[in-house]
N, C-alpha and C positions, 0 to 999 in steps of 0.2 A: 278637680272642684269644680263645679256646675256652676256658672253664674247665669241672669238673667231677668229680664222684667217679669212680673206676674203676668200669667195667661199666655206665655209663649210655650206651654208643654215640657217645661224644665223638668218637672218631678218623672213625669212620663218617660221623656227621654233618657233620663238617670237609670230606669230599670231597661228600656230597650238595648242601651249600651251596655249595660251588664248582661243582659242575655245574649247579644250578639258575640261578646267576648267569651263567656261560657262555654258557647257552641264551638270556640274556636279552640278549647282547652284551657282557659284562664280559670282561675279561681277567684270572682269577683265577690265585693260584699258592698253594702250601702249603708251610708250614714244620714241622717236625716238632720240637718244643722238650721232649717227653716223653722223658726219660732214665731214668724210674725205671722203667717197665714192658718187660720184655724183650719184644722182640718190636715193640714199639710204631712204629718208624723203618719196618721191612719191611711191617707191617700200611699205613701210610701211603702207604708207597712203590708197594705194589701195587694200592690203591684208585685213586691218581692217576694211575698209568699207563694202569691200564683206562679212566678217565676222559680221558685225553689232558690232565692239567694237570699244569704244571710243578712239583716240588718239590725241597725241601731238607732235607737231616738231615746227622747225622755219626755213624759208628759209635766214632769216636776222642776226641771232645770230650764230657765229664761235665756241664759246666757248661750249664744250659737257656737261662739268661740270654745266653750268649756266642752260642750256636746260633741262637736266635733274633733277637738283632741281625745277625748274620752274615746269615742267609738274605732278612729283610726290606731290610737294604742292598742285597743282591745283587738281588733282584727290583724293587726301586725302581728301580735303573739299567737293568734291562731293560724298565722303561716298564710294569709290570704296574700295574692299576688297583684289584686286591682281593688283598689278601695276607692270608692265614688264617694264623694260628700257633696251632697244638695243642700244649697243654700238658700237664703232668703230672696222674695223677689219684690218689687214693688210695682204700684201700676205706672208709675213715670221715672226717669232719671233723676235722684235726688241726693244729698250729701250724704245722709242716715243710709242708704242704700250701700255705696260706696265706702263708707266708714266700717261699715258690719263685713263686707265682703274682705276689706283689709285686715280686719282683726282676724278672721277664721283662716285667711290664708298664713298669717305671721303664725297662728296655733297650730297648722298642719303640714306647713311648708310642702305646696301640692307639687308633684312634677309635671303638671300641666294644668291647666285651667282654660276649660272649655266654655265659650258663651253661646248658650242657645238661645235663637231669633224667631221669629216669627215670621214666616217668608211671604206672607201674604199682605205685608206693609210696603213693599214697593219700593221705591227711591229713599222713603223715609229711614230705610235701615243703616244708612251711612252715617247719619248724625249719631243712632245708635250705638252700631257698631264702634266708630270714635272714638264715643265717651267712653264704653265701658273698656276699651282699649290703653287709654291714656289712664285709667285709674286702678286697673289691676294688669297683673302680664297675661293677658289673653295669648294663649299659643294656639288654640285653634277655636273653629266654628261648627255649629250645628244648626242647620236650616231646617225648621220644622214645617207642617202645615202645606206639603207641597203635594198633595193628593192630585191638583191639575198643575203640569209642570210648567204651563206658559205663564202662570201669574207669578212663578217665584225668579223669573228673568230677572227684573229690575233688582229685587232683593239680592242677588248673587252678583249682579254687576257693582251694586252699593259696597258690597260686603268686599269684593275683592279690591275696591279702589283704596280700603284701608290696608291692603296688602295682610290681612288676617287671613290663614289659610283654611279652607272649608274642610272639614274632615267626614260629617257624614251629613245626609240629608234624612229628614223624616217625611214618611210618604204616606202615613194613616194612622190609624188609632191602634192598630193590634201589633202584639208585643215585637214580631218580626217585620214589621214594616219601617226598618232604618237600614239604608244601605251606604257604604261608601261612596264618597263624591268622586269621582272621575269627569274631568271635564270633557273629555270627547265624548263618552257615554251619554251624559246629560245632554250635550248639544244634539247629537244625532238623535235623540228622541224628541228632543224639540222641535226639530226640522223634518221628523218623519223620517229619518235614515236609520233607524232601529239600534238595538243594541243587542247583538248575538251572543257575545259573551256574558251581559248579565242574564239573558233568557237561560243561556246553559245553567249559571249559577243557580237560578231559580228552581229549573228542574232538578238538580240535584239537591238541593235542600227539600224540596216537597217530596220525591218517589226516596223512600228507604231504599237504603244501598242493596239490601237482599233480595229489592223486587227489580233494582234495575236490569241486572243480567236476563232476569227470564221474560222483564217487558220489552225490551231492547232487541233481544235475542230472538222473538215471536215477530216482532215487524220485520228486522232483516230478512226472516225466513219466508215473508210474505203471508204470514199465519195471523193476518189482523182478524181476529174475533171478537164477538160482542164484549166478551171476558175483557178482552185487551183494551178494547175501548171506554169498558166503564173505568179501568184502572186511570187511563189516560185522563179522562174528564175529572174523576175523584182528584188526581194530582193538580190538574189545572185549577179546579175550585179551591185549592189550598194555596196556591200562588200569590194570591191577592187580587186587588181591583182587576178585573177584565181590561179597564181602559188601559191600565199599566203594563200589564203582558202583552195587549197588542201594541203598544208603542214600543216594545223592545223587537218586533219584527218587521224587520225593515220594508216600508212600502206601506204597514199595514194600521199604521198610526189612527186612520178614522173609521176602522172597521170595529170599534168595540158594541156597536148597536147592531152588528148583524145577526146575531142569534138570536135576539131578542128586541129589538128597536134601537132608537138612538135617544137623543135628549139629556137631560140631567140624570134619568133613572137608565141611563144604557148600562151601567154597570149592573145595577139590583137583576132588570129584566134579563141581560146575559146569562147570570147565573142563575136564576128561577130556570131559562131554558133549559140549561146543562141538567140541573137537579130534576126537570121534566125527563129531560131523556134517561137519566139514571132510573128514574122510576120504571119508565118502560122496559128497560134493560131487566130490571130485577123481577119482571113477571116471566120471562123466560124460562123454560127448560135448562137443566144442565147440558143435555147434548143441543140444545139451541145457542148456548153463549159459548159453546166451544167448535161451531160450525163456522166453516169458512166460504160456504157456499151462496153466493147471491141468488140464485135460484130456488134454493130450499127456504130461504130465509124471505123471500118474497113470494111466496104464497099467502093467497087472499085469506086462508082460513085461520092462518098463523096471525097474518096483520089484524084481523078482527079478534082474535083471542087476546093478542098483547094489548090492544086499546081496552077491552073488557076489563082485563085483569089490572090494567093500571089507571083507569079511568081518564085517559086520554082520547081525545077523538083520531079517529084513523089516519088522518089527516098529518098528524104530529110523528105515528109511526112510522109513515112514509118518510117524512123528513128524515127522522132517524135513520133509517135506511139508506137513503141517498147521501146524507154524511158519512156514514160507515164506509160508502163504497168510495168516496170521493177522496176523503182523509187518508183511508187505510192505504188506496194506491200510492198517494202523494208523501206519507211517511215511508212506506216500504222503498220506492224510487228513490228518495233522498238519502235514507241510509245505507242502502247499497253502494250510491255513487260515493257517499263519503268514505268508503271502505270500513265499516261498521264490522267488527267480527261477529260471526254467528252466533259466538257465544255471548256476545252482547254486553257491554256497558257503557254508560253516559262517558265521554271523553273528559280525562283530567283537566281542570280549571287551567293549569298552568301549562298545559301542552298544546303549541301552537299547530295548526292543520297542515297538511301538505296542499300546496297553492293548486296543485293539478286536481288533487280530491276535491277543492273548493269550487273549481271550475267545472268539473262534472256535476258537482251536487247541486249548483246553480243551474244548469242544463236541465238537470233530473226535475227540479222543482217547476221550471217553467214548462216542461212537457204534462206534470202529473197535475198541474195546478187548474181547477174549473175555469172555464173563461169569467165567470162573473167576478171572481177573486182575482185574476190577471187582468182585468179591466181597472177595479181597484186600485191595483198597484201603477196604473200609468202605463199598461203594456211593457214592450220590450225595454223601455228607457228605465221603468222601475227595477226591472231585474238586473240592469246595470248598477242601479244603487246598490241591489242587494250583492252582486258579486264584489263590488268595490268594498262594503262593509265587510263582506267574509274576508277580502285581501288584507284587510287592516288587522283582523282578528288573527289572521294566518302568520301575518309580521312580528307577534308578538307584544301588539299594543296593548290588548286587553288582558 
């Protein structure tokens, strides 16, 4: 059963929660017991339909406890193993809200009550979390609207003071922008130390399994063609906001704007830059897509033809070629040092890395990294932080 104030993102989070578990093999279902907010059932129905998750609600029944009981019973009969009940919210904590939650809880006897809280409210989260935990048996908390992780620090510390465990973080509006909360990973990103295991998780989710072998295998052999680079760009664009992805890479938390400028529009500019690169690559011939010769691809006639074909200036084409040369070398040396098999596949999330391979990988990254990026990482000291993060993952902490 999900509870929380109106405007905290509770209904959206219900669908995200169901979607996350659906990908893990569960059979979720959604029940809308929110009869207070106009349009709540329509919103849940729209979200559930998009995620292809069964749902239940009523336009005629006004008693949320009755709706919840009917929906839960129906989905139990259908064999659904995760039934999520969305309850009403209010603009503020009041007796009517807590009484309604208690009635719904008595009707469905939930195994777990999850409190959904807006992470942007800072230290005010303490009183809110405390009031909900005293009124209903809150077993876990989901903190939403943590697109920028720093602003959520106050909310997280406040909720922690109530000893209500934080289960997930909502990091954006899209269906897949819900992630399990792990304190070490969150603090690592907050302090710029990265989240290597989280990055691997994102890569595995973004790249279809059937493409992982060919993609990683090609990189490990040194055959980083423009076709491979295009697949990488496509995967990165599916992995969420650029600031979050950069924040997972140790030492690179402040580099989100490097591809297309910084500031508040850094994510949008970075994504636009990648999309422009993809447009340039799409103007190449099949032979050029498979070519791995820097001399051939740098011929002025080709550069001019790609610029005309994509409608982009020649300087942008040259920038793409520089990116291809730099990151092709970087990816190849890193994967080889990590001992990636040439048949290639991303490592399983649960398997720890060999510490010797981790040390070799860090050294390869240092050698293959362009000077600009190395400076952004803080020189050798930044690489030491990277190695430390990799050692933590290797120790089984991730």
